[in-house]
Every structure is written in structure tokens, then in C-alpha cells.
C-alpha positions in Angstrom: 101.7 118.5 85.2 99.6 115.5 84.1 102.7 113.7 83.0 104.4 114.2 86.4 101.2 113.0 88.1 101.0 110.0 85.9 104.6 109.2 86.5 104.3 109.5 90.3 101.1 107.4 90.4 102.4 104.6 88.2 105.8 104.3 89.9 103.9 103.7 93.2 101.4 101.3 91.6 104.1 99.3 89.6 106.4 99.1 92.7 103.5 97.8 94.8 102.4 95.3 92.2 105.9 93.9 91.7 106.4 93.6 95.5 103.1 91.7 95.9 103.7 89.5 93.0 107.3 88.6 93.9 106.3 88.0 97.6 103.3 85.8 96.6 105.4 83.7 94.2 108.1 83.3 96.8 105.6 82.1 99.4 104.1 79.6 96.9 107.7 78.5 96.0 108.5 77.9 99.7 105.4 75.8 100.3 105.2 73.9 97.0 108.9 73.4 96.1 110.3 73.8 99.6 112.8 76.4 98.2 112.9 80.1 98.5 113.6 82.5 95.6 117.0 84.0 96.2 116.2 87.3 94.6 112.9 88.0 96.3 114.2 89.8 99.4 116.6 91.9 97.3 113.9 93.0 94.9 111.2 93.7 97.5 113.5 95.7 99.8 114.7 97.9 96.9 111.2 98.4 95.5 110.0 99.2 99.0 112.4 102.1 99.1 111.1 103.3 95.7 107.5 102.9 96.9 108.2 104.8 100.1 109.9 107.7 98.4 107.4 108.1 95.6 104.5 107.4 97.9 105.7 110.3 100.1 105.6 112.6 97.0 102.0 111.5 96.2 101.1 112.1 99.9 102.5 115.7 99.6 100.5 116.2 96.4 97.3 115.0 98.0 97.9 116.8 101.3 97.6 113.5 103.1 100.6 113.8 105.4 100.2 114.2 109.1 100.9 117.6 110.5 99.9 120.1 113.1 96.9 121.3 111.1 95.1 122.4 114.2 97.4 125.4 114.5 97.3 126.4 110.9 93.5 125.9 110.5 92.7 128.0 113.5 95.3 130.7 112.8 94.2 133.8 110.9 95.9 136.3 108.6 99.6 136.8 108.8 100.1 134.2 111.6 98.5 131.5 109.3 100.7 132.7 106.4 103.8 132.6 108.6 103.1 129.1 109.8 102.5 127.8 106.3 105.7 129.4 105.0 107.8 128.1 108.0 106.4 124.6 107.7 107.0 124.5 103.9 110.5 125.9 104.3 111.4 123.1 106.8 110.0 120.5 104.4 111.9 121.9 101.5 115.2 122.0 103.4 114.7 118.3 104.3 113.8 117.4 100.7 116.8 119.4 99.4 119.1 117.3 101.7 117.5 114.1 100.2 118.0 115.5 96.7 121.7 116.4 97.2 122.8 113.4 99.3 120.6 111.0 97.4 122.1 112.4 94.1 125.6 112.0 95.4 124.9 108.4 96.5 123.3 107.6 93.1 126.2 109.0 91.2 128.7 107.1 93.4 126.9 103.8 92.9 126.8 104.4 89.2 130.5 105.2 89.0 131.5 102.2 91.1 129.3 99.9 89.1 127.5 98.6 92.2 124.9 96.0 91.4 122.4 94.0 93.4 123.9 90.7 94.6 121.4 88.2 93.2 120.1 89.8 90.0 123.0 92.1 89.1 120.7 95.1 88.6 122.6 98.4 88.8 121.9 99.6 92.4 121.7 103.3 91.2 118.4 102.5 89.4 116.7 101.9 92.8 118.6 104.7 94.6 117.6 107.2 92.0 114.2 107.3 93.7 115.7 109.2 96.6 116.9 112.3 94.7 113.9 112.1 92.4 111.5 112.1 95.4 113.5 115.1 96.8 113.1 117.0 93.6 109.4 116.1 93.1 108.7 116.6 96.8 110.1 120.2 96.6 108.0 120.9 93.6 104.8 119.4 95.2 105.5 121.2 98.5 105.8 124.6 96.8 102.7 123.8 94.9 100.9 122.9 98.1 102.0 126.1 99.7 100.7 128.2 96.9 97.4 126.4 97.1 97.2 126.8 100.9 97.9 130.5 100.7 95.1 131.1 98.2 92.5 128.4 99.0 90.6 127.1 102.0 92.7 124.4 103.7 90.3 123.5 106.5 89.8 119.9 107.2 86.4 119.9 105.6 87.8 121.5 102.4 90.7 119.0 102.2 88.3 116.1 102.6 86.0 117.5 99.9 89.0 118.0 97.5 90.3 114.5 98.2 86.9 113.0 97.6 86.4 114.9 94.4 89.9 113.8 93.2 89.2 110.1 94.0 85.6 110.0 92.6 84.9 109.8 88.9 83.1 112.8 87.4 79.7 111.9 86.0 78.1 114.1 83.3 74.4 114.8 83.8 73.8 113.8 80.2 74.5 110.2 81.2 71.2 110.2 83.2 69.0 111.6 80.5 66.0 109.4 79.5 64.3 108.9 76.3 60.5 109.4 75.7 59.7 105.9 77.1 61.4 106.6 80.5 64.3 104.2 79.9 68.0 105.0 79.8 69.7 105.9 76.5 
């Protein structure tokens, strides 16, 4: 699980970093050398697709997507359970479509040898993020459903969980003092 989480996070981080770097270098190039980098648009658009797809998976994992939470949070018992299952089923169906059609498109691009125009990078490397996000999104959606069925998913509980996940854990032993009242 940690490996998947690490992969999801770093694909998003690396994509964003490369987009920012390439865009920044292109802006400097335009103002200093009066010439634009030919590959900048190609790489940023393709990485934006990767960033969007994997960012959606991270959003599912963190429970950060918008939704009709008011209905689910205020429903009780079997109605709440049914709403959660119906919502997750719809999400999984959509992600399965992404997985299947994205997989077909990735395979077709690989077989045809399609490459990006400027850099000649195989296009399937970027398109692979679509079926991969579908697969990981299905996994994260089912994981979120299991959590929602067994844990408190009220707005307050979600905020507390997100805050604890984002904040570092500090051990109380870090605050112990020696006999003179100073820090160790």
C-alpha cells in the first residue's frame, strides 16, 4: 500500500515540477532570446493529462472530491449504506470505462508507433496514465467505500483525518527536558 501511495504522490509531484520548470524556461527563453521552445507546449499538455489523472486518484484516496455529502452525512442506517454503495458503483463504472478505453487507446498508440511531434517520445507513455488512473481509482474507490461503511465520514471526521495525514507526527519524547530545564 505504501508503494502505491508513494507512486501516486510522486507521479503528481514530478509532473507538476516538470510542467513548472518547462513553462518557466520557455517564458525566460521568449523574453531573453525572443524564441519559444518548440517542445514546451507538447510536454506541458501531455504532463497535464498525467497530472490530472493521477491527481484525481490522490483526491479519491484523500476523500477530497466534491460530492453530495450532505445527503450521505445526514442519512442513517441502510439509507446511508445504499447511498454509499450506489455512489461508489457509479464511480467504479466510470473508472472502468477509463480503464478499458484508455487501455485500448494506449495499446493502439503503442502498436502504431505514435510519437510526440517535437521530441519523438512514444505517446503511449503519456496515455498510459488514463488506464492506470482508472485501475488505481477503482482500487481507491473501493477502499474509500470500505472505510466509509465502517468509520465516521462526517465533515468533521474527514477534516480531522486529512489534518492528521498532512501534519507530521511528533513524539512526546522530543519535548523532554534535562535537569537544567533545557532541551535535550
